[in-house]
N, C-alpha and C positions, 0 to 999 in steps of 0.2 A: 155967398155963403156967410154964416156967422163968423165972427172973429174966433181964432183958435182958443178954445177953452175946454178941450177934451170932450166936447159935445155933452157936457154934464147936464145941460138943460134938456127937458123933454122936447121932442120935436114939435109938440103942440105949442110950445112957448116960442118957437122960431117965427120969424116973419113968414107970411104965406109964400112969398117968392122963393124962400130958402127951403121950404119943406119938399122932400123928394117927390111925393105924390102930386102935389100941386105944380111943382116945377115940370114934371113929366107932361101933365095935361096941358100946360101953358106953352112950353117950349119944345116938347118932343123928347122921347126916350133917349135919343142920341146925345142929348146935352148932359145927361147924368153920368156920374162916375160909377164904377163898378160897385163901390160901397153904397152909394145912394140907391142903385137898382136893387142891391141885396136888401137894403133897409125896407123897401116896398114889399118884398116877399116876406121878410121877418115880421113886419107890421108894427110891433110894439117892442119897447126896450124893457129894462129893469130899473129899479131905483138907482140913480146915479149913472146909468148908461143908456144912451139912446140906441135906437135900432141901427143907426149908422155906425156907432161904436162897435156893436156886435157884428155888423156886416164887415167892418174893417178887420176884426179879429179872425173871422171866417176866412177871408181872403188871404190874410197873413199866414194862417195855419196851413192852408192847402197850397199856397203859392200861385196856383193858377185855377181857372175855371175847369179846365180839363181834368185836373187832379181830383176835383170834387165828384166827377161823374160816377166813379165806382168806389168812393171812400166808404168805409164801413160806418154804420150808424153810431157805433160806440165812439168813433173819432169825433163826431159832431157833439155828442153828449159831454165831451170834455170841455166844451166852450160854455162858460157861464152865460145863462140867459137863453140857452137853446133847450127846449123841451121837445117832446115827441111831435107836437103839432107843427112847430116851426121847422123842425128837421124834415118832416114830411113835405112841407111846402117848398123847402129848398131843393130836396131831392126830385120832387115832381117838376119843378121849373128847369132844373139841369137836364132831366131826361127829355122834356119837351124840346129843349134846345138841341140836344143831340139828335133826336128824331127829325127835327126840322132840317138840320144840316144834311142828314141822310136823304131826305126828300129832295133837297136842292140838287143832289148828285144824281137823282133819278129822273129820267125823262121817258116819256111814252114812246120809246124807239126800240127797235130790236137790239139785243145784246150782240155786239160785234166781236168783242175780245175780252180777255180777262181783266183788263184795266177798267172796262165799263162796270164790271161787277165789283171789283175792289174799291173803286171810288164810292160806290153806294154803301158798301159794308164797313169801310174803314171807320167812319164816325160811330157806328153802332158797336163794333167789336174791339177796336184798337186799345182802349184803356181799361178793359175789364180785368179783374184780378182772378177770375175763374174762367175756365174754358166754357164757351157757349157754342153750340152747334146749330146751324140754321140750314134750311133747304129753300132754294129759290125755285118756284114753279113757273115754268115758261109756257106760253101758248104756242100755237102753230106758226106764229110769226116771230117767235123767239123774243117776245116782249115779256118782261117779268110781270106775272099776274099776281103773285103773292110771295111774301117771305115769311116762313113759319119756323119758329124755334122748336127744335126737336128735343134738345137735351141741354142741361147745364150741369157741368161736372164739378170736380174738385179743383184745387188750385192748378193741377197739372194734367188733368185728363177728363175728357167728356166721354160718354158711352152711348153714341148714337145707335139706334136700332134700325137696321136695314128694312125690316118689315114695316115699321112705322113710317119710314120715309116713303116707301113705295105706296103704302096705303093712302098717304096724303096726296100723292101725285095722282093715283087712280081716282080718288074721291073728287078731286078738282078737275079731272079730265085733262091733265097736263101732258103735253106731247114730249116734254123733256124737262130735265132738272139740272141744277147746279148746286152743289153742297159747299159749305164753308164752315170753318171754325177758327177760333183765335188761339194764339199761344201767348199766355200772359207774360212769359219770359221775354217776349219781344223778338225772339228768334223764329224764323219761319221754316227752318229745316224740318222736313217731315220725318216722323219717327217710323220705325218698322211697323208699328200698329196702324199708323196713318196710311201707309202703303198697302198693307194687307186689307184694311177696311175698304179702301177705294177700289181695289181690284175686285173684291167680293161684291161691292155695290154695283159696279159696271156689269158684272156677270148676271147678277140677280135682276137688274133693271132691263137688260136685253131680253131676258126670259119673259118679261111682262110687256114688251113692246115699247118701253120707255127708254129714251136716250139720255145718258148722263154725260153732259158736256164737259164738266170740270169739277175739280175739288180745289178750293182756294183756301190757303192758310193765311190768316191776317196776323201781322206782327206790329211792331212799333213803326208806323209810317212806311211799311213795306209789306210785300205779300209773296206767296209762292203759288204758282199755278201748275197743277199736274198736267194740264193740257199743253201749256207752253213748253213743258219739259218732255213732251212726247209720250208721257206715261198713259194717258187716256186711250190713245190709239193702240198702244201695246196691250193694254188690258182688254180692249175691244177685240183684238185679234185672238186673244185667249178665249174670250166668250164665244167667238165664232168657231172655235175648235181648230184654228190655224196654228201651226207650230211657231 
């Protein structure tokens, strides 16, 4: 790397082996620092500041890559040198990374327990500042065929529609479903609304011949499973008309 000089020179003035893009192509992406990787996404700097300078400030501002995943656009605009195009590039890259992490947790095998689902959804829902509600559509072998976002709510409440959830399941010919949403507070304790919604969903799903296996609440590296707590069986008994 060039000698410490605040990276005041344009990256084009660096030796080729020091330039992030050329360094990646020659030695591999694993050899680059986070600031250098960020510089490749940002592409260009501003007068007196290289893309690496800006990348370092982004990393310093948000402290971690995870923290950037759901940071508001206005927070990025406070950093000198970041306009809409660069912000969009950063947000797109972070989102691709999050989705890739979710795919790594997903294997084409039947869902066996709540942890199988939580491991897949944790990267997608864990760091969001607003509630997001998703439905997992399962085939007859209990393999996840699709994950569909039903609703994105305010800071503390999503408003999923049972009819829309079941319509998605019927349209995709799903034998069963699992629903999930996140709690931005990090706590996974279900609210009274969460419990009532889940009960009504189990009853409505049974009427259409669809089995609702679980409702999973995602928090900060933890989750709550209605099935694990025995509530899905209890609601199913109500749906059957048993006392």
